[in-house]
N, C-alpha and C positions, 0 to 999 in steps of 0.2 A: 547577415549571420547566413552561410552556406547549409542549406539544410540537406541531406541525403534522404528521398523519399525511398525508405527500406520501414517494409514490415510495422507500417503507421507510425512511426517516431516522428513522423514530419510535425505533427503538434506537440511533441515533447520540445521541437528543438525551440519553438514559439514562446511555450511557458518557461524554459529558463532564458530565452533574451530578455524575455520582456522583463523577468524577475531582476538580472544584472543590469539591463540599461537603466532599471528603476533606482538601484542601487549605486548609477554612477561609474557602472564598472567598466562601461562598454562593450565591446562585442567578440564574441567567441566564435569558432568555427567547428561543427559539427564532424567527429571524425570517423564513429563510429557506433553502429546500435544492433540490437539484437532483442527481440521478445520484447521484454519491457525495461528493457536497462539502453542509456543512452551516454557516450561517455562526449566528452567536450574536452578541446586544447586552445586555449588562451591564446590569441595572436596579441603580436608585439603591436606597440601602441605609439608613433611618433608625436613630435611637438604640433605636427601639422595637423594630429587628427585621422592621420588616413590610418588603416590597418594595414598588416603586412608583414615583410620579414624584418629580423631586426635590426635595425639599422648600425654603423659602425659610429665607435663615439659615446658621447654622452645624449645623444638627439632622441633614443627609444627609453622606455624603462618595461622591466618587467613587471606586471601589474599580478600577475599570478601564473600558477603554472598546470593544474588540471582539474577541470570542472567533472564533476558526477551526478547525473541526475535520474532519480530512480520515478517512473510512471507505478501509480498504484490506482486504480479504476478513475476517477476524474480527478485525481490530487496529483502534482509534483513537489521533489523537493531537492533544492539546488543547495550544492554544499560547494565552496571556495575552498581550494587548497593551497595555503601560501607555500611560499620556496622556504622559510623556516620549518616548515612540519607540521603546522596550526592549522587546522579552519576553524571557518566563521562563516554565518549565513550568510545567502547572497541579499544582503537588505536592510541598514542599521534600522529595528524600531517594525521590521517586518511579521511577520507571522512565525520566522523562522530562528526569532533572535535567542530565544531557549537553546538552539544547538550550539550556543558558542561554550556552553558550558561541559561538550564534550570536544576532547581534543583530536579526536582522528574520525570522528563518524562520519563517514562515506557513502552511507543508504538509511532508508526511511521508507517502511512499508505498512500498509494498513490491510488487514484480513479479518474479512467478516464472517464469522462462525454463528452457529447456531445460540453458544452461550454471549454472542456480543463481537465488537468489533474491536481487534486488537491490533495493538502499532507492536512494531519490531523496529528496533534501532540497532545498527551494525558498527560499531567502530573497527577501523582495520589501518594498524601503523606499518607504512610501506618501508621502513628503517629496521622496526625493532620487531618485525612480524606479529605484531598484537594484533588480538582478536575479542573483541567485546561484543556480546549480543546480550541485547535488553527484551524484555517483553513487557510493554505496559511499565515503562520504567523502571522493572525489576530485573536486576541483573541475573541473568541467567548460564553464563559463560563467560568466562575471563582467561586467557592467554597470554601472559605478558611478552615470552621470548617464542619466535617460531622462526627455525633456518628455512622451511620452505614458506614462500610470500601466497603462494595459490592453493586451493584444498577446498574443503567444504566443513561446516559446523551444522549439527545436529541435533535439535532438542524439541521440545513440546509448546503447543501453545492450547492454551483454552481449559476450561474443565473437563473436557473430556481426549485431553492429553492429544491433540492432533500433532501428527510428527510433522516439523519443519526442518527446513534445509537451508543453509546458504550457500551457495558455490560460488567460488572466486577465480576467476581467469584471469589470465593476462593478457593483454589485448595488443598493447606492442609499447617498447620502453618500458615506461614507469606507471605505465596509465591500465587500470586494472577494470574489470567489469563484474558487477556484482546481482545472481538472481536468485528468486527465494521461487522454492519450491514446496508444495503443501501436499502430503500424502502421494510424493512421489512425482506429483504434477507439477509442472510449470504454474506460475500462480492465475495467469490469463485463462490457462484451459482447467485449474480448477473450480476458478468462480464459473467459468461457463458451465460446467458439469452441473456445479453447485444451484445453479438458477433453477435445472430442471427438476432436482429433486426437493427443492424446498420452496417453502411460501413465507414470505416475511410480512408485517404489518408495521407501521410505526404511528401511536395514535396519543393523545394527550387525555386524560384524566382525573379530575380533581388539581389540574394544575401541576401533575407530575407525568412525563415522557414514559412511556412503555414501548418497547419494541418486542412484539409476541413472533415469533417463528415456528411452523410447522414443516418436522422431517417427515417426508410422503411415504419412506420405504421403511418406517418405524411407528409414525404417526405418534411420535414424541412431541410435545408442545414445550417450549422455552420460550419464557417471558424475563426480561433484563438480567440474564445470566441464569435462570434459574431454570431445573425442570420442573414445569407443574404436575401435580396429580391430577388424571383427566377419568372420566367416565363416559364411554360411547354406546349407543344407542341406535337402533334401527330405525328410521322413518320409510313413510308411504315411496319416498321419491329419492332415496338413499339412506345416508348415514351422518349422526351430529356426534361431535368430541365435547364435552362439557369441561369448562375449567372455570375457575372467578379469579379474577385481579383487584384484592381488596375486596369492597362491598359490591362490585357489580360482576354479574352475570354475561360468563363469555360461552360460546360453543364455533366450530368450525362446522360448519355445511360441506358434505362432501356428494357432489350429484355428477351423473357421466353428462357429457356435452353431446352427446350422442356421436360424435367424431373421432375414428378412431386416431390421427395425428392429435388430438388436443387432449385425449383423455379423459381423467376426472378432473372438474373443477371444484378448488376450494376457496370457502366464504367466509370470511371472519364474521359475527354478529357481535355485537356488543350491545346489551340494555337494548334490544331488539332494532338497533341500528346498524345497517352494512358500512364495515370499515375498507376503505379503496387500500388495493396492495400496493406496499412501495417497491421500490427498484434500487438494488444497491451494487 
């Protein structure tokens, strides 16, 4: 598989190649990548098993036309577009098997917000112009017929109604690129900024998993999608923000690092036990 070293998308190409080869679908050539999107074009494969141009006669066969892979964080989703217009996941029985239900699914993203990790799915019919947006499995936008195949769709995500936009751009011929923006920023840039303004902890209490998020600019605390009632108090070496998770006493302690670049250090304490911070 030929991979163009551009904007860190080399890994995306290898992920795509691994998924497709595991499904017995052969080799793809990466033809375009920008930001967090990768577009790949299927090469012809003849009886000899060598990839290259389409041979004359019946010596070769078109296994598929266009593949779009969208990278979000550490995960990748590969969608195969058949010549008949439908799509299927790259690999029977793989973790992408549920994608078969959506006939024109071209992109999937996961977005970590304070109230949880949200899944965004986008269908794009390149014949009819159909556009469908799903957020956490719920249909948010449906447009059956669109004269323009490029453009954008804007919607909201999560309890805080965070603004999201899917951009549809033509790459070449009948290939399209799909990028996601959150609050006007690319997904990558948004997540980089978010890591500076929030702290996240993941823990298990009594057999239940909890995700606790602190928004440092407002000192709001979220737990499993709900904003918690908190009580702040000053202590000798900083501040403590107290709240409860079930029968468990929790507080987030804020102390100065003593270093200008590091700023304030926030630590979650649950039942007098320090919880290590999670990286999303």
